[in-house]
C-alpha positions in Angstrom: 0.0 0.0 0.0 1.2 3.5 -0.7 0.9 6.7 1.4 2.5 10.1 1.9 4.7 11.0 4.8 2.8 13.6 6.9 4.8 14.0 10.2 8.0 12.5 11.5 9.8 13.0 14.8 13.5 11.9 14.5 14.0 11.6 18.2 11.1 9.0 18.7 11.4 7.7 15.1 7.6 7.8 14.9 5.0 9.9 13.0 2.0 9.7 10.7 1.4 9.0 7.0 -1.7 10.0 5.0 -3.4 7.3 3.0 -4.4 8.3 -0.5 -7.9 9.0 0.8 -6.5 11.5 3.3 -6.8 9.3 6.3 -3.9 9.8 8.8 -2.3 6.6 10.2 0.4 6.7 12.8 3.5 4.6 12.8 5.9 3.7 15.6 9.7 3.3 15.9 9.4 -0.4 15.3 7.8 0.0 11.9 10.3 2.8 11.0 13.3 0.6 12.0 12.0 -2.4 10.1 12.1 -0.4 6.9 15.8 0.5 7.4 15.2 4.2 6.9 17.4 6.9 8.5 15.2 9.9 7.9 11.8 10.8 6.5 10.6 14.1 5.2 6.9 15.2 5.0 5.7 14.8 1.5 7.8 11.8 0.6 5.9 8.8 -1.0 6.2 5.7 1.1 5.2 2.1 0.9 3.6 0.7 4.0 2.5 -2.7 5.3 -0.4 -2.7 7.7 -2.3 -5.2 9.8 -5.4 -5.1 11.8 -9.0 -3.9 11.1 -9.5 -1.6 8.2 -10.9 1.1 10.5 -7.8 1.0 12.8 -4.9 -0.2 10.8 -1.5 -0.6 12.4 1.6 0.1 10.2 4.2 -2.7 10.6 6.7 -1.5 8.0 7.4 1.8 6.3 9.9 2.2 3.4 10.4 4.8 0.6 8.4 4.2 -2.5 10.7 3.8 -5.5 9.8 3.7 -9.2 
């Protein structure tokens, strides 16, 4: 699934992404660390993996979207 980075706190390595429908979904340090990222800037396109119910998804992995 793709999304757009919305917020990112480098100290906690957590933040939020916006799904393509505009829904904000938070991610934690574990999801950030699994993706091997070192930094994330708002506006970057990312690929995410989620689990859980559709109305309250939990991001388990976040990486940069590449072409």
